[in-house]
N, C-alpha and C positions, 0 to 999 in steps of 0.2 A: 763623642758627641757632647755638645754643650748641654749643661744642665738647664732644662727649660724653666725651672723656677728662678734661675738667675735673670732670664729675660723678663719675667714678671716683676722681679724685685727692682729692676732699673728702668722699667717702662715709664714713659712720660705720663701715662694715665694713672700711675700709682697715686692714690688719694692722700698725699701728705703735704700738699701746698707748696711744692718747690718752685712752681712758676711765679709765686708772689714775692720772691726774694731776688735781689741782685747782688747781695754780699758786698756792698760798697761801690759797685760799678756805676750805679745811677748817680752817686755823689761825685764820682770821677768825671762823669759826663757834665754835670753841673759846673764843675771846676774847670772844664775845658781840657783836662788831661786826656780824656778819651773823646775823640771828635770824628773819627772815621774808622774804616775797617782795619787799617794797619795799627792804629793806636789801640783799638779794642783788642786786637790779637796780642799786642805787646803787653797790655794790662793783664789779660787772662793768663798769659804765659808766666808773667812775673809772680802773680798770686799763687799759681800752681807750684812754681819752683821754690818760692820763699816761705810759703805757709802750708799749703795743703799737702804737698808731697813730703814735707819734713815734720809734720805734726799729725794732722788728721789721718793721713794714710798709714803711717807706722802704728798709730794707736788702734786703728781699725784692725790691723793684723794681730795686734796683741789681744784685742777684745775677742776676735774669732778664736784664738788659741785658748783664752780663758774660758769661754763658753764650752769649748770642746773638752777641756780638762775638768769641767764642772767645779770651777774654782770661783766661788762668789766673791771672795776677798779681792781677787785680781780684777774681776769685772767691776766691782765697786771702785777700786783704785783708778782704773783707766777711764771709767765714766766720769769720775770727779776731775781727773786731770784734763780731760777734753773740755768739760764745761768751764773749768778755770782758765783754759787757754783762749777762750773767746774774749776779745779785747773790749767789746762794747756791749751795751745793753741789747741793742738790736741783734747782734750776732749771736749772743747767748740765747735770746728769746727764739731766734730762728731754729737753732738746733734742738732746743727743748720742745718747741711746738711740733716740729717734724718728727721728733722722737716719740712724742705722745701720740701723734696720728698714726705712725707706723705700728706702734705697740697695740693700739686699738684695732688696727686692721689684722695684725697677727693673731690677736685674741679671737676675732671673728672667724678667722681661718682655722681655729683650733690648733695652733702651733704648740707643740709640746714645750712645757717649761715657761710659758709666757708669764706665769705668776712670779717668776724670779725678777721680772722687771719692776713689779709693784714695790718690791722691797727697796728699790733704789731711790724712790721719790722722783726727782727730776731725772729724766732719761735723755741722753744725747742721741741724735739720729743715728750716729754710727754704732751705738751700743745696741739699739734695736735691730739695725741692719745686720750686725755681726751675729746676733742670736738666730736670725732667719738663715744666714749663711751656714751656720753650724747645723741647725736642725734639718735643713734641706740638703745637707751633704754636698755643698758647693765647694769647689777647690778654692782655697783662700786667695791665691794670687789672681786667679780668674775673677773672683769676686771684687778684688781691689781694682783691677783694670776696668771692670765694668762700672764700679762706683766712681772712679775718676772720669771715665768717659761721660757718665751722666752729669757730673759736675761741669765739665767743659761744655756739654750741650746746653745746659741750663744757662750758663754764663753767656754763650753765644746768642741764645734766644733773648736774654735780657738786653744785650747790645742791639739786636735787631729792633726791639720794642722801644729802645731809648734814643736811637739815632736814625737818621734817614738812610737805613741800610735795607737791602732786599734779602729775601730768603737765601738766594745764592751766595751773597756775602757771608751770611751766617754759616752756611755749609762749608764754605772755603775755610773759615776759621776753625770749625770742627775738624775738617780734613787735615789741616796743617798741624794743629795742636795734638791731635790723636797720635801723630807720629812720635810724640815725646813720651807716650804712656809706658812703653816697655822699660825705658830708662827710669821713669819715675817709680814704677813698681819695684825695680831692682834696688833703687836707692832707699825706698821705704823699708824694704825687707832687710837691708844691711845696717840700718841705723841702730846703734846701741841706745839704751835708755837715756844716758847722759848727753846724747847728741840731738835729742828732739828739740825742735825750735819752730816758732812761727813768727820770727822777728820781721815784721813788715809794718814799720811805723806809719808809712804813708797810707796804707789800708786802714789802720786803726784810726788815724786822724780823720780821714774822709768818712769812715763809718760813723764816727761820733758826730760829725757835721750833718750827716744825713738825718739824724734824729730830729733836727730842727729845720730841715730844708723846707722851703715854703711850698713848692709844688713837687710832687713825686707820685709815681705810680706803683712803686715797690715798697715792701715793708722793711727792707734793709738796704 
């Protein structure tokens, strides 16, 4: 049976503000790169393959393992690596704000060891997420699959809000891209430290442009 705490952790109602971020997708819409459902699906798939599945996902697994081993040095290392991997001010602010909000929620829920996050200073979202996964005894690969599903779902919602797409279009995107998640989890679990990468220059450039975009509805 699935750990019910995992459903809570990836619920759209989790008060961390994920809905207010597009992670560069809104800038891709402004640039005309994303303009309909197929181009939105292609954009999300590329970011998943070139960045999320090869950096954030494997680091999340390392953070879960570090929390489980009660290894604060490893937690600090991978939290710092993840923050440093954010290519723009907006992307870094996003993970830090969501990390702060999740840490505050976990504190309110009396999660054991939450004081360990205070020692880190700036906390990436995945770092706080990994702490909850460990303390709630959630299986790491299931947690990663759910984490990635939540990311896809949020990106599809951003596309629906940015383009003339209906809810069914968004669900088609989620349905199609969720088929890629088992392979993404396997890939993340197999990557050695020296193979971690988020080389997606198009995403970085568009994210930087979004900082001065004239009209926008998202914070990234």
